[in-house]
C-alpha positions in Angstrom: 134.7 126.1 125.6 135.9 128.5 122.9 133.9 129.8 120.0 136.0 129.5 116.9 133.8 132.1 115.0 135.4 134.8 117.2 138.8 133.9 115.7 137.8 133.2 112.1 140.1 134.7 109.5 138.9 138.0 108.0 137.0 137.5 104.8 138.2 139.0 101.6 134.7 138.8 100.1 131.6 140.7 101.0 128.8 139.2 103.1 126.6 139.2 99.9 129.2 137.3 97.8 129.9 134.9 100.7 126.2 134.1 101.1 125.8 133.6 97.4 128.8 131.2 97.2 127.7 129.2 100.2 124.2 129.0 98.7 125.6 127.7 95.4 127.7 125.2 97.3 124.7 123.8 99.1 122.6 124.1 95.8 124.6 121.3 94.2 122.2 119.1 96.1 119.2 121.0 94.9 120.1 121.1 91.2 121.1 117.4 91.3 117.6 116.6 92.3 115.3 119.2 90.8 116.7 119.5 87.3 116.1 115.7 86.9 112.5 115.8 88.1 111.0 116.7 84.6 113.0 113.8 83.1 111.5 111.0 85.3 109.0 110.0 82.6 111.8 110.0 80.0 113.9 107.8 82.3 110.9 105.4 82.8 110.5 105.2 79.0 114.3 104.6 78.4 115.2 102.3 81.3 113.2 99.2 82.3 112.0 99.2 85.9 109.5 97.0 87.8 107.2 99.8 89.0 106.7 103.4 87.8 107.3 104.7 91.4 110.8 103.1 91.2 112.0 106.2 89.2 111.6 108.2 92.4 114.6 106.3 93.8 116.9 108.5 91.8 116.2 111.1 94.5 116.5 108.8 97.4 119.8 107.2 96.1 121.4 110.6 96.1 120.3 111.3 99.7 121.6 107.9 100.8 125.0 108.7 99.4 125.0 112.1 100.9 124.1 110.6 104.4 127.1 108.3 104.2 129.4 110.9 102.7 128.8 113.4 105.5 130.2 111.1 108.1 133.5 111.1 106.2 133.6 114.7 105.0 132.8 116.3 108.3 135.7 114.9 110.3 137.9 115.3 107.2 137.1 119.0 106.9 138.0 119.5 110.5 141.4 117.7 109.9 142.4 118.9 106.4 140.5 122.1 106.1 137.3 123.1 104.3 138.6 123.8 100.8 140.3 120.4 100.3 137.1 118.7 101.2 135.1 121.0 98.9 137.3 120.2 95.9 137.5 116.5 96.6 133.7 116.2 97.0 133.1 118.0 93.7 135.6 115.7 91.9 133.7 112.7 93.3 130.4 114.3 92.2 131.8 114.5 88.6 132.6 110.8 88.7 129.1 109.9 89.8 127.7 112.2 87.1 129.7 110.3 84.4 128.3 107.0 85.7 124.8 108.3 85.4 125.3 109.7 81.9 126.4 106.3 80.6 124.0 104.1 82.7 121.9 101.7 80.7 120.0 100.0 83.6 118.3 101.3 86.7 120.8 99.7 89.1 123.8 101.5 87.4 121.8 104.8 87.4 121.0 104.5 91.1 124.7 103.6 91.8 125.8 106.7 89.9 123.3 108.8 91.9 124.7 107.3 95.1 128.2 108.3 94.1 126.9 111.8 93.3 125.5 111.9 96.8 128.8 110.9 98.3 130.3 113.8 96.3 127.8 116.5 97.2 128.2 115.8 100.9 131.6 117.5 100.7 130.3 120.9 99.6 127.2 120.6 101.7 129.0 119.8 105.0 131.8 122.3 104.3 129.4 125.1 103.5 127.6 124.7 106.8 131.0 124.4 108.6 132.3 127.5 106.9 129.3 129.5 108.0 129.7 128.3 111.6 133.5 129.1 111.4 132.6 132.7 110.7 129.3 133.3 112.6 127.4 132.3 115.7 124.0 132.8 117.3 121.4 134.9 115.6 124.0 136.2 113.2 124.5 132.7 112.0 120.7 132.3 111.6 120.6 135.6 109.6 123.4 134.4 107.3 121.7 131.0 106.9 118.4 132.6 106.1 120.2 134.7 103.4 121.8 131.6 102.1 118.5 129.8 102.0 116.9 132.7 100.2 119.5 132.5 97.5 119.6 128.7 97.7 115.9 128.4 96.9 116.4 130.2 93.6 118.2 127.1 92.3 115.3 124.7 92.8 113.0 127.4 91.4 115.0 127.5 88.2 116.4 123.9 88.1 113.3 122.1 86.8 113.0 124.7 84.0 116.7 124.1 83.1 116.0 120.4 83.1 113.0 120.9 80.9 115.0 123.1 78.5 117.6 120.4 78.2 114.9 117.9 77.3 113.6 120.1 74.5 117.0 120.0 72.8 118.4 116.7 74.0 117.8 113.6 76.1 117.6 113.1 79.9 121.2 112.2 79.9 122.2 115.7 78.8 121.0 117.0 82.1 124.1 115.4 83.6 126.2 117.5 81.3 124.5 120.5 82.9 125.7 119.2 86.2 129.3 119.1 85.0 129.2 122.8 84.0 127.6 123.8 87.3 130.2 122.0 89.3 133.1 123.4 87.3 131.8 127.0 87.8 131.8 126.5 91.6 135.3 125.0 91.5 136.7 128.1 89.7 134.9 130.4 92.1 136.2 128.6 95.2 139.7 128.7 93.8 139.6 132.4 93.1 137.7 133.9 95.9 137.1 131.7 99.0 139.8 131.7 101.7 140.4 128.8 104.0 138.2 129.5 107.1 139.9 126.8 109.3 143.6 127.6 110.0 145.9 124.7 110.9 146.1 125.7 114.5 142.4 125.1 114.9 142.2 121.8 113.1 141.4 118.5 114.7 143.3 115.4 113.7 141.1 112.8 112.0 141.0 109.8 114.2 138.5 107.3 115.5 139.0 108.8 119.0 138.4 112.3 117.7 135.2 111.2 115.8 134.0 109.3 118.9 134.6 112.3 121.1 132.8 114.5 118.6 129.9 112.0 118.3 129.7 112.0 122.1 129.7 115.8 122.1 126.7 115.9 119.7 124.6 113.2 121.3 125.2 114.3 124.8 123.7 117.8 124.0 120.0 117.1 124.3 118.8 120.3 122.5 121.1 119.5 119.5 119.8 115.9 119.4 116.2 117.2 119.4 116.8 119.7 116.6 118.7 117.0 114.6 115.7 114.7 114.9 113.3 117.5 113.9 115.5 118.2 110.8 115.1 114.6 109.8 111.3 114.7 110.3 110.8 118.0 108.5 113.0 117.1 105.6 111.6 113.6 105.4 108.1 114.9 104.7 109.6 117.4 102.3 111.5 114.6 100.4 108.2 112.7 100.2 106.8 115.7 98.4 109.8 116.0 96.1 109.6 112.3 95.3 105.9 112.6 94.4 105.9 116.1 92.9 106.3 115.1 89.2 103.5 112.6 89.5 101.3 114.9 91.5 101.6 117.8 89.0 101.9 116.0 85.7 99.9 112.8 86.2 97.3 113.9 88.8 96.7 117.5 87.9 97.7 117.2 84.2 100.0 120.3 84.1 102.3 118.9 81.5 105.4 121.0 81.0 103.9 123.7 83.3 105.0 121.4 86.2 108.3 123.4 86.1 106.4 126.7 86.5 104.4 125.5 89.5 107.5 123.9 91.1 109.5 127.1 90.6 106.8 129.4 92.0 106.5 127.3 95.2 110.3 127.5 95.5 110.1 131.3 95.3 107.6 131.2 98.1 110.2 129.3 100.1 112.8 132.0 99.3 110.4 134.8 100.3 109.9 133.1 103.7 113.7 132.9 104.2 114.0 136.6 103.5 111.3 137.3 106.1 113.1 135.0 108.5 116.4 136.9 108.0 114.6 140.1 109.0 112.7 138.8 111.9 115.0 136.2 113.5 117.1 138.7 115.5 114.0 140.3 116.9 111.8 137.3 117.6 114.5 134.5 118.0 115.0 131.2 116.2 112.8 129.1 118.6 109.7 131.4 118.4 109.7 131.6 114.6 110.2 127.9 114.3 107.3 127.1 116.6 105.0 129.4 114.6 106.0 127.8 111.4 105.5 124.3 112.6 102.1 125.1 113.9 101.4 126.5 110.4 102.4 123.1 108.9 100.3 121.1 111.3 97.1 123.2 111.0 97.2 123.7 107.2 97.8 119.9 106.7 95.0 118.9 109.0 92.6 121.3 107.2 93.7 120.1 103.8 93.4 116.5 104.8 89.8 117.2 106.0 89.0 118.8 102.7 89.5 115.4 101.0 86.3 114.3 102.8 84.1 117.0 101.5 85.4 118.0 98.0 87.5 116.8 95.1 91.0 118.3 95.3 91.8 120.6 92.5 95.1 122.1 91.4 94.3 125.5 92.8 93.6 124.2 96.2 96.8 122.1 96.3 98.8 125.1 95.2 97.4 127.2 98.0 98.1 124.5 100.6 101.6 123.9 99.2 102.3 127.7 99.3 101.5 127.7 103.0 103.8 124.7 103.5 106.7 126.2 101.6 106.4 129.5 103.5 106.5 127.7 106.8 109.4 125.5 105.7 111.3 128.6 104.7 111.0 129.8 108.3 112.0 126.4 109.8 115.0 125.0 107.9 117.6 127.7 108.5 116.5 128.2 112.2 116.5 124.6 113.2 119.8 123.9 111.5 121.4 126.9 113.2 119.9 125.9 116.6 121.4 122.4 116.2 124.8 123.8 115.3 124.9 126.7 117.8 126.6 124.7 120.7 128.9 122.9 118.3 131.3 125.7 117.2 134.4 123.9 118.6 133.6 120.7 116.6 131.7 122.3 113.7 132.9 119.8 111.0 132.2 116.6 112.9 129.0 118.1 114.3 127.7 119.1 110.8 128.6 115.6 109.6 126.8 113.8 112.3 123.8 116.1 112.4 123.6 116.1 108.6 124.1 112.3 108.3 121.6 111.3 110.9 118.9 113.7 109.7 119.6 112.7 106.1 119.2 109.0 106.8 115.9 109.7 108.7 114.6 112.0 105.9 115.6 109.6 103.1 113.8 106.7 104.8 110.7 108.8 105.6 110.6 110.4 102.2 111.1 107.2 100.3 108.2 105.5 102.1 105.9 108.5 101.5 106.9 108.6 97.8 106.4 104.9 97.3 102.9 105.2 98.9 101.8 107.6 96.1 98.4 106.3 95.0 97.2 108.9 92.5 96.2 111.3 95.3 97.9 113.8 97.6 96.8 112.1 100.7 100.1 110.3 101.5 102.1 113.6 101.2 99.6 115.6 103.2 99.4 112.9 105.9 103.2 112.9 106.1 103.4 116.6 106.7 100.7 116.3 109.4 102.1 113.3 111.3 105.8 114.3 111.2 105.0 118.0 111.8 103.1 117.1 115.0 105.9 114.9 116.2 108.4 117.7 115.5 106.3 120.2 117.5 106.4 118.0 120.5 110.2 117.6 120.2 110.7 121.4 119.7 108.6 122.1 122.8 110.6 119.6 124.9 113.9 121.2 123.7 112.7 124.6 124.6 111.7 123.6 128.1 114.9 121.8 128.6 117.0 124.8 127.7 114.9 127.0 130.0 115.5 124.7 132.9 119.2 124.6 132.2 119.5 128.4 131.9 
């Protein structure tokens, strides 16, 4: 079984610029979500909906489109090359953005978000595949950690950008911001990013090829375990994202300072990714992931117990959330890299299947957690505790399985 990363074309951009570009490609997802969070109240006021929590579905609808789109974009990137899928996905994202801008009812808005999700799946899948084309093992984990460190600055800034747009315009103008962001990336890709998958290494897109790739993924037990863990981790995280505006602005009455708190927590995530990039080659992906998941479990159990003895204040939630974000900063890049590590020869299809399955899981879990919001942080905390505990059991099983196979 050959590892394509050993034959990847020599890059004409530096590692720093490459990491920045990959981070911005992946960040189309983050900015599409986080810049809109401060506008949820404005959307509720402008568009009729049956329940206030229904506004959270603008997050879930995008993830649903992304989950479906990855199944198409992954095999297509293996067949046609990474750059064509990148450009096509961004074009579709712009179509969805236009639908959202002109939407006058919740169903049209959610459809536009679904189309946006289909579009962002192109850059997201291609970005991961491009990294796997060029790197493997702990080197891949190091690059992914650098990517995540840069990536997290977008959600740190995006709510403030969305809030700034609201100061001078309406919630619809946030979609104009998306257009400029997407066009910036298109120009950068055109000028600087080489195609990382030469024609001789491409896999023809066919039902047989997809079936073989699917079989390759699901027959690799560690990859399946890490894929499930990604769905569980990100599901609890989406539950937080869905509820974050209501938690900060409605429960803790932070008003426009919501963007500040959200951004500071995102910076904690970025700091953890930087720490991970420095430690992963010394300690290994599995060990760091285990430590981080235990941090999620123990902090969530403690915070849930605090609800029994005291009234939860903003300061205590921020401390708890900071611990969570630091742990997630150690988990995301490592688990994704461990899932993709055996899949170098089918990177596009593997990224699509892993991304799609984990996205469907996370969207479903996160939507349920968000809709359970009841004016407290108990649903979010319980989600982190329950799904973190299940993930720990799966990670332990995967580690023992690999040790037996070694």
